[in-house]
C-alpha positions as CSV (number, residue, x, y, z in Angstrom):
1,M,96.4,96.2,87.3
2,Q,94.9,99.1,85.4
3,Y,94.3,102.3,87.4
4,E,92.1,105.3,86.6
5,K,93.8,108.6,86.0
6,A,93.1,111.3,88.6
7,P,90.9,114.2,87.6
8,I,92.9,116.8,85.9
9,N,91.4,119.6,88.1
10,E,92.3,117.9,91.3
11,T,94.8,119.2,93.8
12,I,96.7,116.6,95.7
13,W,99.1,116.7,98.6
14,R,102.1,114.9,100.0
15,W,103.4,114.7,103.6
16,G,106.4,117.0,104.2
17,I,107.6,120.5,103.1
18,H,111.3,119.9,102.6
19,Q,113.0,119.1,99.3
20,E,112.9,115.5,98.4
21,K,116.1,113.6,97.5
22,L,116.7,111.5,94.4
23,E,117.6,108.4,96.4
24,V,114.4,108.5,98.4
25,L,112.2,109.1,95.4
26,Q,113.9,106.3,93.5
27,E,113.6,103.8,96.4
28,S,109.9,104.7,97.1
29,S,109.1,104.4,93.4
30,Q,110.7,101.0,93.1
31,E,108.8,99.8,96.1
32,A,105.5,101.0,94.6
33,L,106.4,99.3,91.3
34,E,106.8,96.0,93.1
35,V,103.6,96.4,95.1
36,I,101.1,98.1,92.7
37,G,102.8,98.0,89.4
38,L,103.4,101.8,89.1
39,H,106.8,103.4,89.5
40,G,105.7,106.3,91.6
41,V,105.2,107.8,95.0
42,T,102.2,108.4,97.3
43,A,100.0,111.5,97.3
44,F,96.5,112.1,98.6
45,A,93.4,113.9,97.4
46,G,90.8,115.4,99.7
47,E,91.1,117.3,103.0
48,I,94.5,118.0,104.5
49,P,94.7,117.0,108.1
50,S,94.7,120.1,110.4
51,D,98.2,121.3,111.4
52,A,99.8,118.9,108.9
53,K,103.1,119.8,107.2
54,V,102.3,119.0,103.6
55,S,103.0,120.3,100.1
56,N,100.5,120.3,97.3
57,A,100.3,120.4,93.6
58,R,97.7,120.4,90.9
59,V,97.3,117.2,88.9
60,K,97.2,119.2,85.6
61,D,100.6,120.8,86.5
62,L,102.1,117.4,87.3
63,V,100.7,115.8,84.1
64,A,102.1,118.7,82.0
65,L,105.5,118.0,83.5
66,G,105.4,114.3,82.7
67,F,104.2,113.0,86.1
68,P,100.9,111.1,85.5
69,V,98.6,110.8,88.5
70,Y,96.5,107.7,89.2
71,I,93.8,106.8,91.7
72,T,95.2,104.0,93.7
73,P,92.9,103.5,96.7
74,L,94.2,101.6,99.6
75,D,92.0,99.7,102.1
76,A,90.7,102.6,104.3
77,T,92.2,105.4,102.1
78,P,90.2,105.9,99.0
79,E,91.9,109.3,98.5
80,H,95.3,107.6,97.9
81,R,96.9,108.6,94.6
82,T,100.2,107.5,93.0
83,V,102.2,110.0,91.0
84,E,104.2,108.1,88.4
85,L,107.9,109.0,88.1
86,P,110.3,108.1,85.2
87,K,112.1,104.8,85.7
88,S,115.4,106.7,85.5
89,I,115.1,109.6,88.0
90,T,117.8,112.3,87.4
91,A,118.9,115.3,89.3
92,E,116.9,117.4,86.8
93,T,113.8,115.3,87.5
94,V,114.1,115.9,91.2
95,E,114.5,119.7,90.7
96,I,111.4,119.8,88.6
97,W,109.6,117.6,91.1
98,N,110.5,119.9,94.1
99,N,109.5,123.0,92.2
100,V,106.0,121.7,91.2
101,W,105.5,120.7,94.9
102,K,106.9,124.1,96.0
103,R,109.6,122.4,98.1
104,M,112.2,125.1,97.9
105,D,114.4,124.7,101.0
């Protein structure tokens, strides 16, 4: 399936504020690949739920670092995005990932 790229000026968010781990990113990316054909992880555009613990990043920053962002609407969630990750995720990839999402702990 062909997905449209997210607007470059969009800011997207992901649940959580703590650093993400290589194994979790790899597993989530593989699951997405099998379901939607993109090796990546979930993010959302639009309003952040009140009192939610999330991190956010600008699409243009993600794209500049080699993480393309696609609009991948799910049933009742048109704001769903998928951030594509390399097929081979390394410790360096995870460090860059956590930095762009401002997950520093």
